[in-house]
C-alpha positions in Angstrom: 82.1 86.8 105.8 84.4 89.4 107.9 85.3 88.4 111.5 83.4 90.1 114.9 85.7 92.6 116.4 82.9 94.4 118.8 83.0 92.8 121.8 79.2 93.3 122.4 78.3 91.7 118.8 80.3 89.0 120.1 78.7 88.5 124.0 75.7 88.2 121.8 76.5 85.8 119.6 78.2 83.7 122.1 74.6 84.2 124.2 72.9 83.1 121.0 75.4 80.1 120.5 74.3 79.0 124.4 70.6 79.6 123.9 70.7 77.3 121.0 72.6 74.8 123.5 70.3 75.3 126.2 67.1 74.9 123.7 68.2 72.1 121.7 69.2 70.1 124.5 67.0 70.4 127.8 66.8 67.1 129.3 70.9 67.1 129.1 70.6 70.2 130.9 68.1 69.3 133.8 70.1 66.0 134.3 73.6 67.8 134.1 72.0 70.4 136.7 70.2 67.8 139.0 73.7 65.7 138.9 75.9 68.5 139.1 77.8 67.2 135.7 76.5 69.7 133.1 79.7 70.3 131.8 80.5 66.5 131.4 77.6 66.1 129.8 77.6 69.0 127.2 81.0 69.2 126.7 80.8 67.9 122.9 78.2 70.9 122.5 80.2 73.2 124.5 83.1 72.3 122.6 81.1 72.6 119.0 79.9 75.9 120.3 83.0 77.2 121.8 84.4 76.4 117.6 81.6 77.9 116.1 82.3 81.5 118.1 85.9 81.2 117.8 85.5 81.1 114.0 83.1 84.0 114.0 85.7 86.9 116.1 88.7 87.8 115.7 91.4 85.8 117.4 91.7 88.4 120.8 87.8 88.1 121.1 87.9 84.5 120.9 91.4 84.4 123.9 88.7 86.6 126.0 86.5 85.1 128.5 83.2 85.9 127.0 82.3 82.5 125.8 82.2 81.1 129.2 80.9 83.8 130.7 77.8 83.3 128.5 77.6 79.9 129.4 77.6 80.7 132.9 75.1 83.6 132.4 72.6 81.6 129.7 73.0 77.7 130.6 73.5 77.9 134.4 71.9 81.0 135.7 68.7 80.1 133.8 68.6 76.8 135.1 68.0 77.9 138.8 64.7 76.6 139.3 65.8 73.1 138.5 66.3 71.5 141.9 69.8 70.4 142.3 71.9 69.6 145.5 74.6 72.3 144.1 72.2 75.7 145.0 
């Protein structure tokens, strides 16, 4: 399998990976948002997702911030309806 070198495809991959993290860890996401420690609670899952992303894209895209942007867009923004002192 060849590495993804198209930025739009890489963004879609990052968003899909983060969507999976959110789906399979709903309770952790809710708890992390409520307690303002989501990155601590999901550190292993996010690290694993980041590693997967890096193995599928070219080095230049792997070094970009698009994975982190996907974390905010998919994981944090979608959790905006959860009550939390951080909003």
